[in-house]
LOTORLO-888635 format. One record per residue (C-alpha): residue number from 1; residue in one letter; x negated, y negated, z. Coordinates in Angstrom, 2 decimals, always signed. Each point is the difference from the previous one (the first is absolute). Layout:
# residues N
{atom NUM 'A' {X Y Z}}
...
# end
This chain:
# residues 349
{atom 1 'M' {-79.44 -109.46 +74.00}}
{atom 2 'A' {-2.56 +2.73 -0.61}}
{atom 3 'Q' {-2.44 -1.66 +2.41}}
{atom 4 'S' {+2.70 -0.32 +2.67}}
{atom 5 'K' {+1.00 +3.65 -0.41}}
{atom 6 'S' {-3.65 +1.09 +0.27}}
{atom 7 'K' {-0.42 -2.06 +3.17}}
{atom 8 'N' {+3.13 +1.53 +1.53}}
{atom 9 'M' {-1.23 +3.50 -0.82}}
{atom 10 'A' {-3.35 -0.75 +1.63}}
{atom 11 'L' {+1.66 -1.35 +3.14}}
{atom 12 'T' {+2.28 +3.03 +0.15}}
{atom 13 'F' {-2.98 +2.31 -0.32}}
{atom 14 'V' {-1.81 -1.77 +2.84}}
{atom 15 'D' {+3.14 +0.15 +2.14}}
{atom 16 'D' {+0.31 +3.75 -0.69}}
{atom 17 'M' {-3.60 +0.51 +1.08}}
{atom 18 'L' {+0.42 -1.99 +3.22}}
{atom 19 'R' {+3.11 +1.97 +0.85}}
{atom 20 'G' {-1.92 +3.18 -0.72}}
{atom 21 'A' {-2.60 -1.00 +2.59}}
{atom 22 'G' {+2.78 -0.59 +2.53}}
{atom 23 'Q' {+1.57 +3.37 -0.79}}
{atom 24 'V' {-2.98 +1.82 +1.49}}
{atom 25 'M' {+1.72 -0.85 +3.30}}
{atom 26 'F' {+3.53 +0.16 -1.45}}
{atom 27 'Q' {+0.42 -3.78 -0.44}}
{atom 28 'N' {+1.56 -1.32 -3.23}}
{atom 29 'N' {-1.33 -3.52 +0.40}}
{atom 30 'A' {-2.51 -1.89 -2.16}}
{atom 31 'W' {-1.18 -2.20 +2.90}}
{atom 32 'T' {-0.70 +3.12 +2.03}}
{atom 33 'G' {-2.03 +1.35 -2.90}}
{atom 34 'L' {-1.92 -3.28 -0.28}}
{atom 35 'L' {-0.96 +0.13 +3.68}}
{atom 36 'F' {-1.01 +3.63 -0.44}}
{atom 37 'F' {-2.30 -1.01 -2.85}}
{atom 38 'C' {-1.45 -2.78 +2.16}}
{atom 39 'G' {-0.72 +2.61 +2.65}}
{atom 40 'I' {-1.60 +2.35 -2.51}}
{atom 41 'F' {-2.29 -2.70 -1.41}}
{atom 42 'W' {-0.92 -1.20 +3.50}}
{atom 43 'G' {-0.84 +3.51 +1.15}}
{atom 44 'A' {-1.90 +0.82 -3.19}}
{atom 45 'Y' {-2.20 -3.07 +0.44}}
{atom 46 'E' {-0.44 +0.65 +3.72}}
{atom 47 'T' {-1.13 +3.59 -0.58}}
{atom 48 'D' {-2.21 -1.03 -2.94}}
{atom 49 'N' {+1.89 +2.15 -2.50}}
{atom 50 'I' {+1.85 -2.47 -2.22}}
{atom 51 'A' {+0.52 +2.78 -2.54}}
{atom 52 'V' {+2.83 +1.25 +2.22}}
{atom 53 'A' {+1.94 -3.23 -0.53}}
{atom 54 'W' {-0.52 -0.02 -3.77}}
{atom 55 'G' {+0.81 +3.69 -0.08}}
{atom 56 'A' {+3.30 -0.68 +1.77}}
{atom 57 'L' {+0.84 -2.66 -2.57}}
{atom 58 'A' {-0.96 +2.25 -2.91}}
{atom 59 'G' {+1.87 +3.00 +1.41}}
{atom 60 'I' {+3.28 -1.81 +0.50}}
{atom 61 'A' {-0.23 -1.72 -3.38}}
{atom 62 'V' {-0.61 +3.28 -1.82}}
{atom 63 'S' {+2.75 +1.91 +1.79}}
{atom 64 'T' {+2.52 -2.82 -0.46}}
{atom 65 'L' {-0.85 -0.21 -3.70}}
{atom 66 'T' {+0.26 +3.80 -0.30}}
{atom 67 'G' {+3.55 -0.06 +1.33}}
{atom 68 'R' {+0.92 -2.50 -2.70}}
{atom 69 'I' {-1.68 +1.99 -2.76}}
{atom 70 'L' {+1.77 +3.20 +1.07}}
{atom 71 'R' {+3.30 -1.94 +0.12}}
{atom 72 'Y' {+0.97 +1.21 +3.43}}
{atom 73 'P' {+3.09 -1.70 +1.53}}
{atom 74 'A' {-0.63 -3.75 +0.06}}
{atom 75 'I' {+1.48 -0.31 +3.50}}
{atom 76 'D' {-2.89 +2.09 +1.32}}
{atom 77 'G' {-2.47 -2.47 -1.46}}
{atom 78 'R' {+1.87 -2.99 +1.42}}
{atom 79 'Q' {-0.13 +1.63 +3.44}}
{atom 80 'G' {-3.73 +0.67 -0.32}}
{atom 81 'L' {+0.39 +3.77 +0.04}}
{atom 82 'W' {-2.42 +0.60 -2.88}}
{atom 83 'G' {-2.93 -1.71 +1.67}}
{atom 84 'F' {-0.30 +1.04 +3.63}}
{atom 85 'N' {-1.80 +3.27 -0.69}}
{atom 86 'G' {-2.30 -1.70 -2.50}}
{atom 87 'I' {-1.18 -2.66 +2.42}}
{atom 88 'L' {-0.97 +2.69 +2.51}}
{atom 89 'V' {-1.98 +1.81 -2.70}}
{atom 90 'G' {-1.75 -3.30 -0.71}}
{atom 91 'C' {-0.97 -0.33 +3.66}}
{atom 92 'A' {-1.11 +3.62 +0.36}}
{atom 93 'F' {-2.32 +0.44 -2.97}}
{atom 94 'P' {-2.48 -2.81 +0.83}}
{atom 95 'T' {+0.18 +1.06 +3.65}}
{atom 96 'F' {-1.09 +3.59 -0.64}}
{atom 97 'M' {-1.99 -0.27 -3.24}}
{atom 98 'S' {-2.81 -2.18 -1.30}}
{atom 99 'N' {+0.78 -3.07 -2.10}}
{atom 100 'T' {-0.74 +1.41 -3.46}}
{atom 101 'P' {+1.71 -0.36 -3.42}}
{atom 102 'A' {+1.11 +3.64 +0.23}}
{atom 103 'M' {+1.67 -0.70 +3.35}}
{atom 104 'W' {+2.01 -2.86 -1.53}}
{atom 105 'L' {+1.10 +2.18 -2.91}}
{atom 106 'A' {+1.11 +2.69 +2.44}}
{atom 107 'L' {+1.80 -2.61 +2.10}}
{atom 108 'I' {+2.00 -1.17 -3.02}}
{atom 109 'L' {+0.93 +3.56 -0.97}}
{atom 110 'C' {+0.96 +1.02 +3.52}}
{atom 111 'S' {+2.07 -3.16 +0.57}}
{atom 112 'A' {+1.99 +0.70 -3.16}}
{atom 113 'L' {+0.34 +3.67 +0.93}}
{atom 114 'T' {+1.74 -0.82 +3.29}}
{atom 115 'V' {+2.95 -1.55 -1.85}}
{atom 116 'W' {+1.19 +3.11 -1.81}}
{atom 117 'V' {-1.12 +2.29 +2.82}}
{atom 118 'R' {+2.25 -2.00 +2.33}}
{atom 119 'N' {+2.91 +0.35 -2.39}}
{atom 120 'G' {-0.51 +3.76 -0.21}}
{atom 121 'M' {-0.41 +0.46 +3.75}}
{atom 122 'N' {+3.15 -2.00 +0.69}}
{atom 123 'R' {+1.94 +2.33 -2.31}}
{atom 124 'I' {-1.38 +3.05 +1.79}}
{atom 125 'L' {+0.80 -1.42 +3.43}}
{atom 126 'A' {+3.44 -1.39 -0.91}}
{atom 127 'P' {+1.94 +3.16 +1.03}}
{atom 128 'M' {-1.53 -0.37 +3.47}}
{atom 129 'R' {+1.04 -3.69 +0.12}}
{atom 130 'V' {-3.49 -1.35 +0.62}}
{atom 131 'N' {-2.41 -2.19 -1.95}}
{atom 132 'S' {-3.61 +0.64 -1.00}}
{atom 133 'F' {-1.14 -3.19 +1.84}}
{atom 134 'T' {-3.76 -0.47 -0.46}}
{atom 135 'F' {-0.74 +3.66 -0.69}}
{atom 136 'P' {-0.58 -0.58 -3.75}}
{atom 137 'F' {-2.90 -2.24 +1.05}}
{atom 138 'V' {-1.27 +2.64 +2.41}}
{atom 139 'F' {+0.28 +2.88 -2.46}}
{atom 140 'C' {-1.55 -1.81 -2.97}}
{atom 141 'T' {-2.79 -1.52 +2.10}}
{atom 142 'W' {-0.89 +3.37 +1.51}}
{atom 143 'I' {-0.39 +1.42 -3.53}}
{atom 144 'F' {-2.38 -2.75 -1.09}}
{atom 145 'L' {-2.01 -0.03 +3.23}}
{atom 146 'A' {-0.42 +3.77 -0.14}}
{atom 147 'A' {-1.02 -0.22 -3.66}}
{atom 148 'A' {-2.60 -2.63 +0.90}}
{atom 149 'R' {-1.97 +2.72 +1.79}}
{atom 150 'T' {-0.85 +1.56 -3.34}}
{atom 151 'M' {+0.08 -3.01 -2.34}}
{atom 152 'H' {-3.18 -2.03 +0.22}}
{atom 153 'G' {+1.65 -3.07 -1.51}}
{atom 154 'L' {+2.20 -0.22 +3.11}}
{atom 155 'A' {-2.40 -0.35 +2.90}}
{atom 156 'P' {+1.72 +0.93 +3.30}}
{atom 157 'D' {-2.56 -1.95 +2.03}}
{atom 158 'N' {+2.47 -1.15 +2.65}}
{atom 159 'M' {+1.80 +3.31 +0.51}}
{atom 160 'A' {-0.65 +2.30 +2.93}}
{atom 161 'D' {-2.07 +3.09 -0.76}}
{atom 162 'P' {+2.04 +3.20 -0.12}}
{atom 163 'A' {-0.50 +1.79 +3.29}}
{atom 164 'L' {+1.68 +2.54 +2.21}}
{atom 165 'P' {+1.95 -1.54 +2.90}}
{atom 166 'A' {-2.18 -0.79 +3.00}}
{atom 167 'T' {+0.75 -1.06 +3.55}}
{atom 168 'M' {+0.87 -3.67 -0.02}}
{atom 169 'S' {-1.62 -2.45 +2.37}}
{atom 170 'S' {+2.16 -0.67 +3.01}}
{atom 171 'V' {+1.50 -3.42 +0.39}}
{atom 172 'S' {-1.60 -2.43 +2.37}}
{atom 173 'A' {+1.75 -2.83 +1.80}}
{atom 174 'L' {+1.01 -2.77 -2.40}}
{atom 175 'G' {+0.05 -3.59 +1.17}}
{atom 176 'F' {+3.04 -2.17 -0.46}}
{atom 177 'D' {-1.58 -1.95 -2.85}}
{atom 178 'T' {-1.02 +3.21 -1.79}}
{atom 179 'F' {+3.52 +1.35 +0.43}}
{atom 180 'V' {+1.58 -3.15 -1.47}}
{atom 181 'L' {-2.37 -0.05 -2.97}}
{atom 182 'G' {+0.60 +3.71 -0.60}}
{atom 183 'W' {+3.74 -0.60 +0.20}}
{atom 184 'L' {-0.18 -2.64 -2.74}}
{atom 185 'R' {-2.34 +2.15 -2.08}}
{atom 186 'G' {+2.61 +2.75 +0.17}}
{atom 187 'V' {+2.26 -2.29 -2.03}}
{atom 188 'S' {-2.74 -1.10 -2.41}}
{atom 189 'Q' {-1.06 +3.58 -0.70}}
{atom 190 'V' {+3.26 +0.59 -1.87}}
{atom 191 'F' {-1.90 -1.55 -2.93}}
{atom 192 'L' {-3.31 +1.62 +1.09}}
{atom 193 'I' {-1.24 -3.36 +1.36}}
{atom 194 'D' {-2.00 +0.01 +3.26}}
{atom 195 'S' {+0.70 -3.58 +1.12}}
{atom 196 'W' {+2.04 -1.34 +2.89}}
{atom 197 'P' {+0.75 -3.37 -1.70}}
{atom 198 'T' {+1.41 +2.01 -2.90}}
{atom 199 'G' {+2.26 +1.76 +2.50}}
{atom 200 'V' {+1.27 -3.38 +1.19}}
{atom 201 'L' {+0.75 -1.07 -3.59}}
{atom 202 'F' {+1.82 +3.27 -0.64}}
{atom 203 'L' {+2.19 -0.48 +3.08}}
{atom 204 'L' {+0.78 -3.56 -1.12}}
{atom 205 'G' {+0.88 +1.34 -3.43}}
{atom 206 'L' {+2.38 +2.51 +1.53}}
{atom 207 'A' {+1.59 -2.66 +2.21}}
{atom 208 'V' {+0.74 -2.15 -3.07}}
{atom 209 'C' {+2.29 +2.74 -1.29}}
{atom 210 'S' {+1.06 +1.86 +3.14}}
{atom 211 'R' {-0.75 -0.77 +3.62}}
{atom 212 'W' {+1.06 +3.53 +0.89}}
{atom 213 'A' {-2.57 +1.42 -2.43}}
{atom 214 'A' {-2.75 -2.18 +1.50}}
{atom 215 'L' {+1.01 +1.00 +3.53}}
{atom 216 'W' {+0.03 +3.71 -0.80}}
{atom 217 'A' {-3.26 -0.18 -1.93}}
{atom 218 'A' {-1.66 -1.54 +3.05}}
{atom 219 'A' {+1.67 +2.51 +2.32}}
{atom 220 'G' {-0.95 +2.93 -2.22}}
{atom 221 'S' {-3.68 -0.88 +0.00}}
{atom 222 'A' {-0.06 -0.64 +3.76}}
{atom 223 'L' {+1.85 +3.20 +0.91}}
{atom 224 'A' {-2.20 +2.05 -2.33}}
{atom 225 'M' {-3.12 -1.37 +1.73}}
{atom 226 'C' {+1.41 +0.86 +3.40}}
{atom 227 'I' {+0.82 +3.58 -1.05}}
{atom 228 'A' {-3.45 +0.44 -1.57}}
{atom 229 'L' {-1.63 -1.32 +3.19}}
{atom 230 'L' {+2.15 +2.18 +2.21}}
{atom 231 'F' {-0.98 +3.16 -1.86}}
{atom 232 'G' {-3.68 -0.92 -0.27}}
{atom 233 'A' {-0.44 -0.67 -3.71}}
{atom 234 'S' {-3.20 -1.46 -1.47}}
{atom 235 'A' {-0.81 -3.43 +1.42}}
{atom 236 'G' {-1.39 -1.29 -3.29}}
{atom 237 'E' {+3.06 +1.00 -1.99}}
{atom 238 'I' {+2.33 -1.56 +2.55}}
{atom 239 'A' {-1.99 -3.26 +0.08}}
{atom 240 'H' {+0.11 -0.28 -3.80}}
{atom 241 'G' {+3.75 +0.59 -0.18}}
{atom 242 'L' {-0.23 +3.37 -1.74}}
{atom 243 'Y' {+2.73 +1.47 +2.20}}
{atom 244 'G' {+2.30 -2.98 -0.49}}
{atom 245 'Y' {+0.71 -0.55 -3.68}}
{atom 246 'S' {+2.18 +3.04 -0.70}}
{atom 247 'P' {+2.05 -0.51 +3.21}}
{atom 248 'V' {+0.51 -3.62 -1.11}}
{atom 249 'L' {+1.67 +1.20 -3.19}}
{atom 250 'T' {+1.97 +2.71 +1.82}}
{atom 251 'A' {+1.28 -2.56 +2.50}}
{atom 252 'I' {+1.17 -2.42 -2.70}}
{atom 253 'A' {+1.66 +2.79 -1.98}}
{atom 254 'L' {+1.91 +1.67 +2.82}}
{atom 255 'A' {+0.90 -3.04 +2.11}}
{atom 256 'T' {+0.80 -2.65 -2.60}}
{atom 257 'V' {+0.42 +1.50 -3.49}}
{atom 258 'F' {+1.82 +3.32 -0.02}}
{atom 259 'Y' {+1.80 -0.68 +3.28}}
{atom 260 'R' {+1.13 -3.30 +1.45}}
{atom 261 'P' {-1.71 -1.22 +3.17}}
{atom 262 'N' {+1.92 +1.36 +2.96}}
{atom 263 'L' {-0.70 +2.11 +3.07}}
{atom 264 'R' {+0.26 +3.37 -1.73}}
{atom 265 'S' {-2.10 -0.97 -2.99}}
{atom 266 'S' {-2.57 -1.54 +2.37}}
{atom 267 'V' {-0.36 +3.27 +1.91}}
{atom 268 'W' {-0.24 +1.87 -3.31}}
{atom 269 'A' {-2.68 -2.40 -1.24}}
{atom 270 'V' {-2.04 +0.33 +3.21}}
{atom 271 'L' {+0.05 +3.78 -0.37}}
{atom 272 'G' {-1.03 -0.40 -3.64}}
{atom 273 'I' {-2.94 -2.22 +0.97}}
{atom 274 'I' {-1.23 +2.53 +2.56}}
{atom 275 'V' {+0.28 +2.92 -2.42}}
{atom 276 'T' {-1.81 -2.01 -2.69}}
{atom 277 'V' {-3.03 -0.33 +2.30}}
{atom 278 'F' {-0.24 +3.77 +0.36}}
{atom 279 'I' {+0.48 +0.52 -3.72}}
{atom 280 'Q' {-2.79 -2.53 -0.59}}
{atom 281 'A' {-2.35 +1.91 +2.30}}
{atom 282 'A' {+0.92 +3.35 -1.54}}
{atom 283 'M' {-0.47 -1.25 -3.56}}
{atom 284 'N' {-3.39 -1.48 +0.95}}
{atom 285 'V' {-1.07 +3.52 +0.92}}
{atom 286 'M' {+1.59 +1.68 -3.02}}
{atom 287 'L' {-1.54 -2.38 -2.53}}
{atom 288 'S' {-3.47 -0.28 +1.52}}
{atom 289 'P' {-1.28 +3.11 -1.88}}
{atom 290 'L' {+0.97 -1.80 -3.23}}
{atom 291 'G' {-1.48 -3.32 +1.03}}
{atom 292 'L' {+3.30 -1.75 -0.77}}
{atom 293 'A' {+1.73 -2.74 +1.97}}
{atom 294 'T' {+3.59 +0.57 +1.09}}
{atom 295 'L' {+1.12 -3.34 -1.50}}
{atom 296 'T' {+3.72 -0.49 +0.75}}
{atom 297 'A' {+0.86 +3.72 -0.15}}
{atom 298 'P' {+0.75 +0.24 +3.77}}
{atom 299 'F' {+2.63 -2.73 -0.39}}
{atom 300 'C' {+1.61 +1.80 -2.94}}
{atom 301 'V' {+0.11 +3.37 +1.77}}
{atom 302 'A' {+1.28 -1.41 +3.28}}
{atom 303 'T' {+2.68 -2.14 -1.64}}
{atom 304 'W' {+1.21 +2.92 -2.11}}
{atom 305 'L' {+0.25 +2.13 +3.14}}
{atom 306 'F' {+2.13 -2.66 +1.73}}
{atom 307 'L' {+2.22 -0.75 -3.00}}
{atom 308 'L' {+0.65 +3.52 -1.26}}
{atom 309 'P' {+2.47 +0.80 +2.84}}
{atom 310 'I' {+2.24 -2.77 -1.47}}
{atom 311 'L' {+1.07 -1.13 +3.45}}
{atom 312 'K' {+2.79 -2.54 +0.38}}
{atom 313 'L' {-1.58 -2.64 +2.25}}
{atom 314 'D' {+2.16 -2.93 -1.11}}
{atom 315 'S' {+3.27 -0.74 -1.79}}
{atom 316 'R' {-0.74 +1.87 -3.24}}
{atom 317 'E' {+1.77 +3.35 -0.29}}
{atom 318 'K' {-2.39 +1.50 -2.55}}
{atom 319 'P' {-3.41 -1.71 +0.08}}
{atom 320 'D' {-1.89 +0.22 -3.28}}
{atom 321 'H' {-3.74 -0.54 +0.33}}
{atom 322 'T' {-0.90 +0.26 -3.69}}
{atom 323 'D' {+0.24 -3.77 -0.55}}
{atom 324 'W' {-0.91 -2.19 +2.95}}
{atom 325 'Y' {+1.72 -3.05 -1.45}}
{atom 326 'K' {+3.39 +1.66 -0.33}}
{atom 327 'S' {-0.39 +1.60 +3.41}}
{atom 328 'H' {-0.83 -3.05 +2.10}}
{atom 329 'K' {+1.67 -2.89 -1.81}}
{atom 330 'E' {+3.54 +1.26 +0.60}}
{atom 331 'P' {+1.95 -2.48 +2.19}}
{atom 332 'R' {+0.75 +1.00 +3.55}}
{atom 333 'G' {+3.28 +1.77 +0.57}}
{atom 334 'N' {+0.54 +0.79 -3.66}}
{atom 335 'S' {-0.54 +3.73 +0.14}}
{atom 336 'R' {+3.62 +0.62 -1.05}}
{atom 337 'R' {+0.20 -2.77 -2.57}}
{atom 338 'K' {+0.37 +1.24 -3.55}}
{atom 339 'R' {-3.15 -0.63 -1.97}}
{atom 340 'K' {-0.27 -1.05 -3.60}}
{atom 341 'P' {-1.15 +2.70 -2.43}}
{atom 342 'Q' {-3.77 +0.15 -0.30}}
{atom 343 'T' {-1.50 -0.84 -3.36}}
{atom 344 'R' {-3.02 +2.23 +0.49}}
{atom 345 'K' {-1.08 +3.02 +1.99}}
{atom 346 'T' {-1.71 -0.56 +3.30}}
{atom 347 'T' {-2.78 +2.38 -1.01}}
{atom 348 'D' {-1.36 -2.68 -2.31}}
{atom 349 'A' {-0.42 -2.43 +2.90}}
# end
């Protein structure tokens, strides 16, 4: 009996981690998370930085375990909400810092930190009816990357040198094949992976859970590239998908998660994608003196800006964006149906 219980606990823990990987793109599905991990490992091998893949695994394991230790609501763990910030930390640290023992210790600490930072940020944002999304990852990672500039044990070998903003190189004509590869890389860069096959695996993972999410992820990356090309952004950044990953998340959030797919939400999502591109460019300039990457901050800022008006774009009378599972799992046409009393506050979601 004890052996069976231990096995069940291990399987549950693995399931929680896989769901946490899927939750980076708002998908509560273990198969989606498995395909995301396949994409991460593929991209890590392809770019000759396998530490990114192992970092992702370590980050999500630590953050999921931290949620259990802190005894946060079990439903959050079952939905993978403890782990999605941690897996991004695990991808970011080996990407921007050298593979040293100190880096791995910092990765473990930062991954754990995102769990209670997320809980605190959600409480702060609850009166505004929005969620912290991936900003705990962004905030905590910025702290550690900035600290690496003065801590010799954390070698920021792969970070850009702090510099005042300079005139960016103008974009040159991109061939069709370069455009397609950049489009797929825009999806893969959500996990800081520069690999078009990884982008394909991520889209397949999304399609397993939601065809709408896969469609909008693809559309978000493509539209972002077109806007960046139209306004003459850097050719290298466009080709490597660096203008696509935040719009991918914005598109999924606005078109499929917090609002149901319809004409009005589609228009709202398109506007959100376009604005995210400009926020991305602006944050590139603002953070260049610090030598910090924007990470997924443009997605967070843009999505907050488009959710804070609390617009009624579908059947719900009072949309609540603090918990994306309560907000988008409500059956169609049930906006006036009496709901059962909630057993917990949405700010803990």
